[in-house]
mmCIF file of the N, C-alpha and C atoms, coordinates in Angstrom:
data_MODEL
# 
_entry.id   MODEL 
# 
loop_
_atom_site.group_PDB 
_atom_site.id 
_atom_site.type_symbol 
_atom_site.label_atom_id 
_atom_site.label_alt_id 
_atom_site.label_comp_id 
_atom_site.label_asym_id 
_atom_site.label_entity_id 
_atom_site.label_seq_id 
_atom_site.pdbx_PDB_ins_code 
_atom_site.Cartn_x 
_atom_site.Cartn_y 
_atom_site.Cartn_z 
_atom_site.occupancy 
_atom_site.B_iso_or_equiv 
_atom_site.pdbx_formal_charge 
_atom_site.auth_seq_id 
_atom_site.auth_comp_id 
_atom_site.auth_asym_id 
_atom_site.auth_atom_id 
_atom_site.pdbx_PDB_model_num 
ATOM 1   N N  . MET A 1 1  ? 0.880   -1.335 0.069  1.00 0.00 ? 1  MET A N  1 
ATOM 2   C CA . MET A 1 1  ? -0.012  0.096  0.025  1.00 0.00 ? 1  MET A CA 1 
ATOM 3   C C  . MET A 1 1  ? 0.854   1.242  0.053  1.00 0.00 ? 1  MET A C  1 
ATOM 4   N N  . LEU A 1 2  ? 0.215   2.251  -0.586 1.00 0.00 ? 2  LEU A N  1 
ATOM 5   C CA . LEU A 1 2  ? 1.033   3.828  -0.718 1.00 0.00 ? 2  LEU A CA 1 
ATOM 6   C C  . LEU A 1 2  ? 0.031   4.726  -0.226 1.00 0.00 ? 2  LEU A C  1 
ATOM 7   N N  . THR A 1 3  ? 0.505   5.765  0.380  1.00 0.00 ? 3  THR A N  1 
ATOM 8   C CA . THR A 1 3  ? -0.144  6.857  0.529  1.00 0.00 ? 3  THR A CA 1 
ATOM 9   C C  . THR A 1 3  ? 0.053   7.976  -0.461 1.00 0.00 ? 3  THR A C  1 
ATOM 10  N N  . ILE A 1 4  ? -0.840  8.859  -0.676 1.00 0.00 ? 4  ILE A N  1 
ATOM 11  C CA . ILE A 1 4  ? -0.556  10.100 -1.513 1.00 0.00 ? 4  ILE A CA 1 
ATOM 12  C C  . ILE A 1 4  ? -1.382  11.233 -0.833 1.00 0.00 ? 4  ILE A C  1 
ATOM 13  N N  . LYS A 1 5  ? -0.504  12.386 -0.352 1.00 0.00 ? 5  LYS A N  1 
ATOM 14  C CA . LYS A 1 5  ? -1.120  13.477 0.432  1.00 0.00 ? 5  LYS A CA 1 
ATOM 15  C C  . LYS A 1 5  ? -1.513  14.476 -0.664 1.00 0.00 ? 5  LYS A C  1 
ATOM 16  N N  . LEU A 1 6  ? -2.545  14.829 -0.487 1.00 0.00 ? 6  LEU A N  1 
ATOM 17  C CA . LEU A 1 6  ? -3.234  16.051 -1.465 1.00 0.00 ? 6  LEU A CA 1 
ATOM 18  C C  . LEU A 1 6  ? -3.335  17.503 -0.423 1.00 0.00 ? 6  LEU A C  1 
ATOM 19  N N  . ASN A 1 7  ? -2.628  18.358 -0.929 1.00 0.00 ? 7  ASN A N  1 
ATOM 20  C CA . ASN A 1 7  ? -2.877  19.781 -0.146 1.00 0.00 ? 7  ASN A CA 1 
ATOM 21  C C  . ASN A 1 7  ? -3.602  20.419 -0.882 1.00 0.00 ? 7  ASN A C  1 
ATOM 22  N N  . ALA A 1 8  ? -4.669  21.224 -0.418 1.00 0.00 ? 8  ALA A N  1 
ATOM 23  C CA . ALA A 1 8  ? -5.546  22.191 -0.960 1.00 0.00 ? 8  ALA A CA 1 
ATOM 24  C C  . ALA A 1 8  ? -5.064  23.434 -0.289 1.00 0.00 ? 8  ALA A C  1 
ATOM 25  N N  . PRO A 1 9  ? -5.369  24.675 -0.806 1.00 0.00 ? 9  PRO A N  1 
ATOM 26  C CA . PRO A 1 9  ? -5.199  25.932 0.071  1.00 0.00 ? 9  PRO A CA 1 
ATOM 27  C C  . PRO A 1 9  ? -6.219  25.874 1.261  1.00 0.00 ? 9  PRO A C  1 
ATOM 28  N N  . HIS A 1 10 ? -5.680  26.604 2.362  1.00 0.00 ? 10 HIS A N  1 
ATOM 29  C CA . HIS A 1 10 ? -6.713  26.750 3.633  1.00 0.00 ? 10 HIS A CA 1 
ATOM 30  C C  . HIS A 1 10 ? -8.033  27.272 3.094  1.00 0.00 ? 10 HIS A C  1 
ATOM 31  N N  . ASP A 1 11 ? -8.990  26.857 3.812  1.00 0.00 ? 11 ASP A N  1 
ATOM 32  C CA . ASP A 1 11 ? -10.608 27.522 3.417  1.00 0.00 ? 11 ASP A CA 1 
ATOM 33  C C  . ASP A 1 11 ? -10.465 28.891 3.857  1.00 0.00 ? 11 ASP A C  1 
ATOM 34  N N  . GLU A 1 12 ? -11.624 29.558 3.619  1.00 0.00 ? 12 GLU A N  1 
ATOM 35  C CA . GLU A 1 12 ? -11.902 31.107 4.084  1.00 0.00 ? 12 GLU A CA 1 
ATOM 36  C C  . GLU A 1 12 ? -11.830 31.092 5.452  1.00 0.00 ? 12 GLU A C  1 
ATOM 37  N N  . SER A 1 13 ? -11.978 30.388 6.411  1.00 0.00 ? 13 SER A N  1 
ATOM 38  C CA . SER A 1 13 ? -11.643 30.382 7.600  1.00 0.00 ? 13 SER A CA 1 
ATOM 39  C C  . SER A 1 13 ? -10.268 30.163 8.398  1.00 0.00 ? 13 SER A C  1 
ATOM 40  N N  . GLY A 1 14 ? -9.526  29.742 7.486  1.00 0.00 ? 14 GLY A N  1 
ATOM 41  C CA . GLY A 1 14 ? -7.925  29.436 7.648  1.00 0.00 ? 14 GLY A CA 1 
ATOM 42  C C  . GLY A 1 14 ? -7.825  27.761 8.098  1.00 0.00 ? 14 GLY A C  1 
ATOM 43  N N  . ASN A 1 15 ? -8.638  27.249 7.697  1.00 0.00 ? 15 ASN A N  1 
ATOM 44  C CA . ASN A 1 15 ? -8.549  25.780 8.326  1.00 0.00 ? 15 ASN A CA 1 
ATOM 45  C C  . ASN A 1 15 ? -7.859  24.987 7.238  1.00 0.00 ? 15 ASN A C  1 
ATOM 46  N N  . PRO A 1 16 ? -6.870  23.949 7.592  1.00 0.00 ? 16 PRO A N  1 
ATOM 47  C CA . PRO A 1 16 ? -6.168  23.413 6.583  1.00 0.00 ? 16 PRO A CA 1 
ATOM 48  C C  . PRO A 1 16 ? -7.059  22.387 5.849  1.00 0.00 ? 16 PRO A C  1 
ATOM 49  N N  . GLN A 1 17 ? -6.871  22.198 4.650  1.00 0.00 ? 17 GLN A N  1 
ATOM 50  C CA . GLN A 1 17 ? -7.655  21.072 3.779  1.00 0.00 ? 17 GLN A CA 1 
ATOM 51  C C  . GLN A 1 17 ? -6.432  20.222 3.016  1.00 0.00 ? 17 GLN A C  1 
ATOM 52  N N  . ARG A 1 18 ? -6.121  19.193 3.853  1.00 0.00 ? 18 ARG A N  1 
ATOM 53  C CA . ARG A 1 18 ? -5.410  18.079 3.350  1.00 0.00 ? 18 ARG A CA 1 
ATOM 54  C C  . ARG A 1 18 ? -5.943  16.864 3.697  1.00 0.00 ? 18 ARG A C  1 
ATOM 55  N N  . LEU A 1 19 ? -5.469  15.960 2.836  1.00 0.00 ? 19 LEU A N  1 
ATOM 56  C CA . LEU A 1 19 ? -6.089  14.450 3.151  1.00 0.00 ? 19 LEU A CA 1 
ATOM 57  C C  . LEU A 1 19 ? -5.138  13.544 2.418  1.00 0.00 ? 19 LEU A C  1 
ATOM 58  N N  . TRP A 1 20 ? -5.322  12.186 2.853  1.00 0.00 ? 20 TRP A N  1 
ATOM 59  C CA . TRP A 1 20 ? -4.421  11.035 2.450  1.00 0.00 ? 20 TRP A CA 1 
ATOM 60  C C  . TRP A 1 20 ? -5.198  10.395 1.622  1.00 0.00 ? 20 TRP A C  1 
ATOM 61  N N  . LEU A 1 21 ? -4.917  10.031 0.479  1.00 0.00 ? 21 LEU A N  1 
ATOM 62  C CA . LEU A 1 21 ? -5.358  9.012  -0.398 1.00 0.00 ? 21 LEU A CA 1 
ATOM 63  C C  . LEU A 1 21 ? -4.510  7.669  0.091  1.00 0.00 ? 21 LEU A C  1 
ATOM 64  N N  . LEU A 1 22 ? -5.156  6.460  0.205  1.00 0.00 ? 22 LEU A N  1 
ATOM 65  C CA . LEU A 1 22 ? -4.666  5.157  0.682  1.00 0.00 ? 22 LEU A CA 1 
ATOM 66  C C  . LEU A 1 22 ? -4.786  4.293  -0.648 1.00 0.00 ? 22 LEU A C  1 
ATOM 67  N N  . ILE A 1 23 ? -3.855  3.951  -1.382 1.00 0.00 ? 23 ILE A N  1 
ATOM 68  C CA . ILE A 1 23 ? -3.783  3.184  -2.643 1.00 0.00 ? 23 ILE A CA 1 
ATOM 69  C C  . ILE A 1 23 ? -3.436  1.814  -2.378 1.00 0.00 ? 23 ILE A C  1 
ATOM 70  N N  . SER A 1 24 ? -4.385  0.971  -3.031 1.00 0.00 ? 24 SER A N  1 
ATOM 71  C CA . SER A 1 24 ? -3.927  -0.605 -3.028 1.00 0.00 ? 24 SER A CA 1 
ATOM 72  C C  . SER A 1 24 ? -2.834  -0.862 -3.681 1.00 0.00 ? 24 SER A C  1 
ATOM 73  N N  . GLY A 1 25 ? -1.759  -1.698 -3.204 1.00 0.00 ? 25 GLY A N  1 
ATOM 74  C CA . GLY A 1 25 ? -0.714  -2.144 -3.868 1.00 0.00 ? 25 GLY A CA 1 
ATOM 75  C C  . GLY A 1 25 ? -0.957  -3.151 -5.054 1.00 0.00 ? 25 GLY A C  1 
ATOM 76  N N  . ASP A 1 26 ? -2.275  -3.822 -4.816 1.00 0.00 ? 26 ASP A N  1 
ATOM 77  C CA . ASP A 1 26 ? -2.655  -4.819 -5.924 1.00 0.00 ? 26 ASP A CA 1 
ATOM 78  C C  . ASP A 1 26 ? -3.192  -4.344 -6.916 1.00 0.00 ? 26 ASP A C  1 
ATOM 79  N N  . SER A 1 27 ? -4.347  -3.523 -6.775 1.00 0.00 ? 27 SER A N  1 
ATOM 80  C CA . SER A 1 27 ? -5.204  -2.977 -7.852 1.00 0.00 ? 27 SER A CA 1 
ATOM 81  C C  . SER A 1 27 ? -4.659  -1.595 -8.277 1.00 0.00 ? 27 SER A C  1 
ATOM 82  N N  . GLY A 1 28 ? -3.998  -0.820 -7.370 1.00 0.00 ? 28 GLY A N  1 
ATOM 83  C CA . GLY A 1 28 ? -3.734  0.667  -7.766 1.00 0.00 ? 28 GLY A CA 1 
ATOM 84  C C  . GLY A 1 28 ? -4.869  1.627  -7.468 1.00 0.00 ? 28 GLY A C  1 
ATOM 85  N N  . GLY A 1 29 ? -5.885  0.986  -6.990 1.00 0.00 ? 29 GLY A N  1 
ATOM 86  C CA . GLY A 1 29 ? -7.167  1.832  -6.726 1.00 0.00 ? 29 GLY A CA 1 
ATOM 87  C C  . GLY A 1 29 ? -7.119  2.491  -5.318 1.00 0.00 ? 29 GLY A C  1 
ATOM 88  N N  . VAL A 1 30 ? -7.923  3.478  -5.121 1.00 0.00 ? 30 VAL A N  1 
ATOM 89  C CA . VAL A 1 30 ? -7.961  4.198  -3.927 1.00 0.00 ? 30 VAL A CA 1 
ATOM 90  C C  . VAL A 1 30 ? -9.037  3.305  -3.183 1.00 0.00 ? 30 VAL A C  1 
ATOM 91  N N  . ILE A 1 31 ? -8.495  3.029  -1.950 1.00 0.00 ? 31 ILE A N  1 
ATOM 92  C CA . ILE A 1 31 ? -9.192  2.201  -1.070 1.00 0.00 ? 31 ILE A CA 1 
ATOM 93  C C  . ILE A 1 31 ? -9.490  2.958  0.374  1.00 0.00 ? 31 ILE A C  1 
ATOM 94  N N  . ASP A 1 32 ? -9.070  4.152  0.501  1.00 0.00 ? 32 ASP A N  1 
ATOM 95  C CA . ASP A 1 32 ? -9.512  4.885  1.394  1.00 0.00 ? 32 ASP A CA 1 
ATOM 96  C C  . ASP A 1 32 ? -9.262  6.442  1.283  1.00 0.00 ? 32 ASP A C  1 
ATOM 97  N N  . VAL A 1 33 ? -9.968  7.379  1.995  1.00 0.00 ? 33 VAL A N  1 
ATOM 98  C CA . VAL A 1 33 ? -9.860  8.787  2.014  1.00 0.00 ? 33 VAL A CA 1 
ATOM 99  C C  . VAL A 1 33 ? -9.694  9.189  3.360  1.00 0.00 ? 33 VAL A C  1 
ATOM 100 N N  . ILE A 1 34 ? -8.321  9.762  3.588  1.00 0.00 ? 34 ILE A N  1 
ATOM 101 C CA . ILE A 1 34 ? -8.418  10.033 5.143  1.00 0.00 ? 34 ILE A CA 1 
ATOM 102 C C  . ILE A 1 34 ? -8.087  11.539 5.281  1.00 0.00 ? 34 ILE A C  1 
ATOM 103 N N  . ASP A 1 35 ? -9.089  12.268 5.892  1.00 0.00 ? 35 ASP A N  1 
ATOM 104 C CA . ASP A 1 35 ? -9.261  13.811 6.123  1.00 0.00 ? 35 ASP A CA 1 
ATOM 105 C C  . ASP A 1 35 ? -8.013  14.086 6.926  1.00 0.00 ? 35 ASP A C  1 
ATOM 106 N N  . GLU A 1 36 ? -6.900  14.746 6.902  1.00 0.00 ? 36 GLU A N  1 
ATOM 107 C CA . GLU A 1 36 ? -5.939  14.874 7.936  1.00 0.00 ? 36 GLU A CA 1 
ATOM 108 C C  . GLU A 1 36 ? -6.345  15.794 9.207  1.00 0.00 ? 36 GLU A C  1 
ATOM 109 N N  . GLY A 1 37 ? -7.338  16.882 8.754  1.00 0.00 ? 37 GLY A N  1 
ATOM 110 C CA . GLY A 1 37 ? -7.559  17.933 9.796  1.00 0.00 ? 37 GLY A CA 1 
ATOM 111 C C  . GLY A 1 37 ? -6.423  18.277 10.363 1.00 0.00 ? 37 GLY A C  1 
ATOM 112 N N  . TYR A 1 38 ? -6.357  18.509 11.697 1.00 0.00 ? 38 TYR A N  1 
ATOM 113 C CA . TYR A 1 38 ? -5.257  18.906 12.456 1.00 0.00 ? 38 TYR A CA 1 
ATOM 114 C C  . TYR A 1 38 ? -4.317  17.964 13.122 1.00 0.00 ? 38 TYR A C  1 
ATOM 115 N N  . SER A 1 39 ? -4.480  16.719 12.497 1.00 0.00 ? 39 SER A N  1 
ATOM 116 C CA . SER A 1 39 ? -3.649  15.614 12.853 1.00 0.00 ? 39 SER A CA 1 
ATOM 117 C C  . SER A 1 39 ? -2.150  15.594 12.357 1.00 0.00 ? 39 SER A C  1 
ATOM 118 N N  . GLY A 1 40 ? -2.189  16.287 11.173 1.00 0.00 ? 40 GLY A N  1 
ATOM 119 C CA . GLY A 1 40 ? -0.848  16.318 10.684 1.00 0.00 ? 40 GLY A CA 1 
ATOM 120 C C  . GLY A 1 40 ? -0.436  15.021 9.944  1.00 0.00 ? 40 GLY A C  1 
ATOM 121 N N  . TYR A 1 41 ? 1.022   14.521 10.003 1.00 0.00 ? 41 TYR A N  1 
ATOM 122 C CA . TYR A 1 41 ? 1.349   13.284 9.602  1.00 0.00 ? 41 TYR A CA 1 
ATOM 123 C C  . TYR A 1 41 ? 0.774   12.167 10.580 1.00 0.00 ? 41 TYR A C  1 
ATOM 124 N N  . ALA A 1 42 ? 0.215   12.360 11.921 1.00 0.00 ? 42 ALA A N  1 
ATOM 125 C CA . ALA A 1 42 ? -0.243  11.252 12.604 1.00 0.00 ? 42 ALA A CA 1 
ATOM 126 C C  . ALA A 1 42 ? -1.516  10.688 11.994 1.00 0.00 ? 42 ALA A C  1 
ATOM 127 N N  . ALA A 1 43 ? -2.146  11.561 10.996 1.00 0.00 ? 43 ALA A N  1 
ATOM 128 C CA . ALA A 1 43 ? -3.256  10.970 10.231 1.00 0.00 ? 43 ALA A CA 1 
ATOM 129 C C  . ALA A 1 43 ? -2.960  9.750  9.256  1.00 0.00 ? 43 ALA A C  1 
ATOM 130 N N  . ARG A 1 44 ? -1.798  9.769  8.828  1.00 0.00 ? 44 ARG A N  1 
ATOM 131 C CA . ARG A 1 44 ? -1.263  8.692  7.905  1.00 0.00 ? 44 ARG A CA 1 
ATOM 132 C C  . ARG A 1 44 ? -1.232  7.553  8.665  1.00 0.00 ? 44 ARG A C  1 
ATOM 133 N N  . PRO A 1 45 ? -2.025  6.342  8.012  1.00 0.00 ? 45 PRO A N  1 
ATOM 134 C CA . PRO A 1 45 ? -1.790  5.045  8.607  1.00 0.00 ? 45 PRO A CA 1 
ATOM 135 C C  . PRO A 1 45 ? -0.444  4.582  8.789  1.00 0.00 ? 45 PRO A C  1 
ATOM 136 N N  . LYS A 1 46 ? -0.311  4.011  9.993  1.00 0.00 ? 46 LYS A N  1 
ATOM 137 C CA . LYS A 1 46 ? 1.169   3.484  10.380 1.00 0.00 ? 46 LYS A CA 1 
ATOM 138 C C  . LYS A 1 46 ? 1.273   2.150  9.172  1.00 0.00 ? 46 LYS A C  1 
ATOM 139 N N  . ARG A 1 47 ? 2.678   1.849  9.079  1.00 0.00 ? 47 ARG A N  1 
ATOM 140 C CA . ARG A 1 47 ? 3.116   0.698  8.350  1.00 0.00 ? 47 ARG A CA 1 
ATOM 141 C C  . ARG A 1 47 ? 2.613   0.832  6.862  1.00 0.00 ? 47 ARG A C  1 
ATOM 142 N N  . VAL A 1 48 ? 2.553   2.002  6.333  1.00 0.00 ? 48 VAL A N  1 
ATOM 143 C CA . VAL A 1 48 ? 2.134   2.104  5.027  1.00 0.00 ? 48 VAL A CA 1 
ATOM 144 C C  . VAL A 1 48 ? 3.070   3.036  4.285  1.00 0.00 ? 48 VAL A C  1 
ATOM 145 N N  . ALA A 1 49 ? 3.540   2.893  3.302  1.00 0.00 ? 49 ALA A N  1 
ATOM 146 C CA . ALA A 1 49 ? 4.597   3.507  2.577  1.00 0.00 ? 49 ALA A CA 1 
ATOM 147 C C  . ALA A 1 49 ? 4.059   5.139  2.325  1.00 0.00 ? 49 ALA A C  1 
ATOM 148 N N  . GLU A 1 50 ? 4.989   5.930  2.584  1.00 0.00 ? 50 GLU A N  1 
ATOM 149 C CA . GLU A 1 50 ? 4.754   7.373  2.073  1.00 0.00 ? 50 GLU A CA 1 
ATOM 150 C C  . GLU A 1 50 ? 4.855   7.551  0.838  1.00 0.00 ? 50 GLU A C  1 
ATOM 151 N N  . GLY A 1 51 ? 3.999   8.139  -0.008 1.00 0.00 ? 51 GLY A N  1 
ATOM 152 C CA . GLY A 1 51 ? 4.284   8.541  -1.337 1.00 0.00 ? 51 GLY A CA 1 
ATOM 153 C C  . GLY A 1 51 ? 4.529   10.157 -1.427 1.00 0.00 ? 51 GLY A C  1 
ATOM 154 N N  . PRO A 1 52 ? 4.106   10.663 -2.591 1.00 0.00 ? 52 PRO A N  1 
ATOM 155 C CA . PRO A 1 52 ? 4.219   11.942 -2.876 1.00 0.00 ? 52 PRO A CA 1 
ATOM 156 C C  . PRO A 1 52 ? 3.183   12.709 -2.359 1.00 0.00 ? 52 PRO A C  1 
ATOM 157 N N  . GLU A 1 53 ? 3.448   14.067 -2.364 1.00 0.00 ? 53 GLU A N  1 
ATOM 158 C CA . GLU A 1 53 ? 2.359   15.227 -1.945 1.00 0.00 ? 53 GLU A CA 1 
ATOM 159 C C  . GLU A 1 53 ? 2.024   16.084 -3.047 1.00 0.00 ? 53 GLU A C  1 
ATOM 160 N N  . ILE A 1 54 ? 0.903   16.123 -3.209 1.00 0.00 ? 54 ILE A N  1 
ATOM 161 C CA . ILE A 1 54 ? 0.450   16.888 -4.525 1.00 0.00 ? 54 ILE A CA 1 
ATOM 162 C C  . ILE A 1 54 ? -0.424  18.272 -4.163 1.00 0.00 ? 54 ILE A C  1 
ATOM 163 N N  . SER A 1 55 ? -0.318  19.226 -4.932 1.00 0.00 ? 55 SER A N  1 
ATOM 164 C CA . SER A 1 55 ? -1.227  20.291 -4.615 1.00 0.00 ? 55 SER A CA 1 
ATOM 165 C C  . SER A 1 55 ? -2.379  20.255 -5.439 1.00 0.00 ? 55 SER A C  1 
ATOM 166 N N  . VAL A 1 56 ? -3.557  20.630 -5.086 1.00 0.00 ? 56 VAL A N  1 
ATOM 167 C CA . VAL A 1 56 ? -4.826  20.336 -5.531 1.00 0.00 ? 56 VAL A CA 1 
ATOM 168 C C  . VAL A 1 56 ? -5.610  21.632 -5.225 1.00 0.00 ? 56 VAL A C  1 
ATOM 169 N N  . THR A 1 57 ? -6.675  21.709 -5.913 1.00 0.00 ? 57 THR A N  1 
ATOM 170 C CA . THR A 1 57 ? -7.594  23.004 -5.700 1.00 0.00 ? 57 THR A CA 1 
ATOM 171 C C  . THR A 1 57 ? -8.481  22.564 -4.588 1.00 0.00 ? 57 THR A C  1 
ATOM 172 N N  . GLN A 1 58 ? -9.272  23.542 -4.054 1.00 0.00 ? 58 GLN A N  1 
ATOM 173 C CA . GLN A 1 58 ? -10.242 23.456 -3.133 1.00 0.00 ? 58 GLN A CA 1 
ATOM 174 C C  . GLN A 1 58 ? -11.278 22.468 -3.608 1.00 0.00 ? 58 GLN A C  1 
ATOM 175 N N  . ALA A 1 59 ? -11.777 22.515 -4.857 1.00 0.00 ? 59 ALA A N  1 
ATOM 176 C CA . ALA A 1 59 ? -12.757 21.909 -5.393 1.00 0.00 ? 59 ALA A CA 1 
ATOM 177 C C  . ALA A 1 59 ? -12.336 20.402 -5.626 1.00 0.00 ? 59 ALA A C  1 
ATOM 178 N N  . GLU A 1 60 ? -11.247 20.217 -5.939 1.00 0.00 ? 60 GLU A N  1 
ATOM 179 C CA . GLU A 1 60 ? -10.547 18.636 -6.050 1.00 0.00 ? 60 GLU A CA 1 
ATOM 180 C C  . GLU A 1 60 ? -10.556 18.086 -4.602 1.00 0.00 ? 60 GLU A C  1 
ATOM 181 N N  . TYR A 1 61 ? -10.142 18.831 -3.641 1.00 0.00 ? 61 TYR A N  1 
ATOM 182 C CA . TYR A 1 61 ? -10.174 18.481 -2.215 1.00 0.00 ? 61 TYR A CA 1 
ATOM 183 C C  . TYR A 1 61 ? -11.397 18.059 -1.935 1.00 0.00 ? 61 TYR A C  1 
ATOM 184 N N  . ARG A 1 62 ? -12.634 18.816 -2.173 1.00 0.00 ? 62 ARG A N  1 
ATOM 185 C CA . ARG A 1 62 ? -13.869 18.457 -1.757 1.00 0.00 ? 62 ARG A CA 1 
ATOM 186 C C  . ARG A 1 62 ? -14.449 17.503 -2.621 1.00 0.00 ? 62 ARG A C  1 
ATOM 187 N N  . GLY A 1 63 ? -13.939 17.046 -3.792 1.00 0.00 ? 63 GLY A N  1 
ATOM 188 C CA . GLY A 1 63 ? -14.385 15.900 -4.314 1.00 0.00 ? 63 GLY A CA 1 
ATOM 189 C C  . GLY A 1 63 ? -13.832 14.832 -3.932 1.00 0.00 ? 63 GLY A C  1 
ATOM 190 N N  . TRP A 1 64 ? -12.606 14.688 -3.504 1.00 0.00 ? 64 TRP A N  1 
ATOM 191 C CA . TRP A 1 64 ? -12.137 13.432 -2.824 1.00 0.00 ? 64 TRP A CA 1 
ATOM 192 C C  . TRP A 1 64 ? -12.655 13.244 -1.491 1.00 0.00 ? 64 TRP A C  1 
ATOM 193 N N  . ILE A 1 65 ? -13.128 14.248 -0.732 1.00 0.00 ? 65 ILE A N  1 
ATOM 194 C CA . ILE A 1 65 ? -13.921 14.163 0.490  1.00 0.00 ? 65 ILE A CA 1 
ATOM 195 C C  . ILE A 1 65 ? -15.159 13.451 0.015  1.00 0.00 ? 65 ILE A C  1 
ATOM 196 N N  . ARG A 1 66 ? -15.871 14.018 -0.787 1.00 0.00 ? 66 ARG A N  1 
ATOM 197 C CA . ARG A 1 66 ? -17.310 13.275 -0.942 1.00 0.00 ? 66 ARG A CA 1 
ATOM 198 C C  . ARG A 1 66 ? -16.942 11.764 -1.661 1.00 0.00 ? 66 ARG A C  1 
ATOM 199 N N  . TYR A 1 67 ? -15.825 11.416 -2.404 1.00 0.00 ? 67 TYR A N  1 
ATOM 200 C CA . TYR A 1 67 ? -15.677 10.333 -2.715 1.00 0.00 ? 67 TYR A CA 1 
ATOM 201 C C  . TYR A 1 67 ? -15.371 9.374  -1.487 1.00 0.00 ? 67 TYR A C  1 
ATOM 202 N N  . GLY A 1 68 ? -14.572 9.919  -0.739 1.00 0.00 ? 68 GLY A N  1 
ATOM 203 C CA . GLY A 1 68 ? -14.269 9.193  0.509  1.00 0.00 ? 68 GLY A CA 1 
ATOM 204 C C  . GLY A 1 68 ? -15.385 8.753  1.349  1.00 0.00 ? 68 GLY A C  1 
ATOM 205 N N  . GLU A 1 69 ? -16.360 9.658  1.396  1.00 0.00 ? 69 GLU A N  1 
ATOM 206 C CA . GLU A 1 69 ? -17.527 9.388  2.281  1.00 0.00 ? 69 GLU A CA 1 
ATOM 207 C C  . GLU A 1 69 ? -18.393 8.577  1.356  1.00 0.00 ? 69 GLU A C  1 
ATOM 208 N N  . SER A 1 70 ? -18.296 8.284  0.163  1.00 0.00 ? 70 SER A N  1 
ATOM 209 C CA . SER A 1 70 ? -19.075 7.423  -0.531 1.00 0.00 ? 70 SER A CA 1 
ATOM 210 C C  . SER A 1 70 ? -18.606 6.083  -0.405 1.00 0.00 ? 70 SER A C  1 
ATOM 211 N N  . ILE A 1 71 ? -17.191 5.831  -0.119 1.00 0.00 ? 71 ILE A N  1 
ATOM 212 C CA . ILE A 1 71 ? -16.548 4.462  0.289  1.00 0.00 ? 71 ILE A CA 1 
ATOM 213 C C  . ILE A 1 71 ? -16.462 4.184  1.720  1.00 0.00 ? 71 ILE A C  1 
ATOM 214 N N  . GLY A 1 72 ? -17.002 4.968  2.294  1.00 0.00 ? 72 GLY A N  1 
ATOM 215 C CA . GLY A 1 72 ? -17.021 4.830  4.004  1.00 0.00 ? 72 GLY A CA 1 
ATOM 216 C C  . GLY A 1 72 ? -15.601 5.240  4.422  1.00 0.00 ? 72 GLY A C  1 
ATOM 217 N N  . GLY A 1 73 ? -14.691 6.284  3.890  1.00 0.00 ? 73 GLY A N  1 
ATOM 218 C CA . GLY A 1 73 ? -13.771 6.820  4.215  1.00 0.00 ? 73 GLY A CA 1 
ATOM 219 C C  . GLY A 1 73 ? -13.681 7.391  5.738  1.00 0.00 ? 73 GLY A C  1 
ATOM 220 N N  . ARG A 1 74 ? -12.596 7.677  6.221  1.00 0.00 ? 74 ARG A N  1 
ATOM 221 C CA . ARG A 1 74 ? -12.379 8.098  7.720  1.00 0.00 ? 74 ARG A CA 1 
ATOM 222 C C  . ARG A 1 74 ? -12.107 9.632  7.636  1.00 0.00 ? 74 ARG A C  1 
ATOM 223 N N  . ARG A 1 75 ? -12.494 10.263 8.611  1.00 0.00 ? 75 ARG A N  1 
ATOM 224 C CA . ARG A 1 75 ? -12.196 11.484 9.016  1.00 0.00 ? 75 ARG A CA 1 
ATOM 225 C C  . ARG A 1 75 ? -11.178 11.615 9.851  1.00 0.00 ? 75 ARG A C  1 
ATOM 226 N N  . ALA A 1 76 ? -10.811 10.542 10.687 1.00 0.00 ? 76 ALA A N  1 
ATOM 227 C CA . ALA A 1 76 ? -10.018 10.447 11.717 1.00 0.00 ? 76 ALA A CA 1 
ATOM 228 C C  . ALA A 1 76 ? -9.016  9.394  11.654 1.00 0.00 ? 76 ALA A C  1 
ATOM 229 N N  . PRO A 1 77 ? -7.934  9.097  12.079 1.00 0.00 ? 77 PRO A N  1 
ATOM 230 C CA . PRO A 1 77 ? -7.047  7.860  12.087 1.00 0.00 ? 77 PRO A CA 1 
ATOM 231 C C  . PRO A 1 77 ? -7.328  6.986  13.249 1.00 0.00 ? 77 PRO A C  1 
ATOM 232 N N  . ASP A 1 78 ? -8.327  6.310  12.927 1.00 0.00 ? 78 ASP A N  1 
ATOM 233 C CA . ASP A 1 78 ? -8.885  5.452  14.210 1.00 0.00 ? 78 ASP A CA 1 
ATOM 234 C C  . ASP A 1 78 ? -8.600  3.842  13.900 1.00 0.00 ? 78 ASP A C  1 
ATOM 235 N N  . LYS A 1 79 ? -7.928  3.619  12.936 1.00 0.00 ? 79 LYS A N  1 
ATOM 236 C CA . LYS A 1 79 ? -7.694  2.242  12.564 1.00 0.00 ? 79 LYS A CA 1 
ATOM 237 C C  . LYS A 1 79 ? -6.451  2.076  11.730 1.00 0.00 ? 79 LYS A C  1 
ATOM 238 N N  . ASP A 1 80 ? -5.757  1.057  11.951 1.00 0.00 ? 80 ASP A N  1 
ATOM 239 C CA . ASP A 1 80 ? -4.561  0.657  11.147 1.00 0.00 ? 80 ASP A CA 1 
ATOM 240 C C  . ASP A 1 80 ? -4.859  -0.315 10.135 1.00 0.00 ? 80 ASP A C  1 
ATOM 241 N N  . TYR A 1 81 ? -3.673  -0.630 9.096  1.00 0.00 ? 81 TYR A N  1 
ATOM 242 C CA . TYR A 1 81 ? -4.292  -1.590 8.128  1.00 0.00 ? 81 TYR A CA 1 
ATOM 243 C C  . TYR A 1 81 ? -3.008  -2.705 8.122  1.00 0.00 ? 81 TYR A C  1 
ATOM 244 N N  . ASP A 1 82 ? -3.650  -3.773 7.714  1.00 0.00 ? 82 ASP A N  1 
ATOM 245 C CA . ASP A 1 82 ? -2.879  -5.048 7.411  1.00 0.00 ? 82 ASP A CA 1 
ATOM 246 C C  . ASP A 1 82 ? -2.113  -4.820 6.191  1.00 0.00 ? 82 ASP A C  1 
ATOM 247 N N  . VAL A 1 83 ? -0.997  -4.759 6.071  1.00 0.00 ? 83 VAL A N  1 
ATOM 248 C CA . VAL A 1 83 ? 0.035   -4.741 5.040  1.00 0.00 ? 83 VAL A CA 1 
ATOM 249 C C  . VAL A 1 83 ? 0.524   -5.799 4.381  1.00 0.00 ? 83 VAL A C  1 
ATOM 250 N N  . ARG A 1 84 ? 0.155   -6.904 4.826  1.00 0.00 ? 84 ARG A N  1 
ATOM 251 C CA . ARG A 1 84 ? 0.674   -8.233 4.525  1.00 0.00 ? 84 ARG A CA 1 
ATOM 252 C C  . ARG A 1 84 ? 0.345   -8.420 2.828  1.00 0.00 ? 84 ARG A C  1 
# 
């Protein structure tokens, strides 16, 4: 598994807009979307390879948040992944 961090500009209230995409090592598809919030790197699942950081627009960020919600993505780092 691999993570890709997406960074959007702060919202109008100054809140950070960053998230992690968790990519399957087998299929290459997105299997989770994790909103970083104020957790920073602690939001990234442990034992998962760190990938690139990519700058995105606020609209792209919101699109990934919606996609994450549609697949049951997490807004907090409350579980780990079996990377075997």
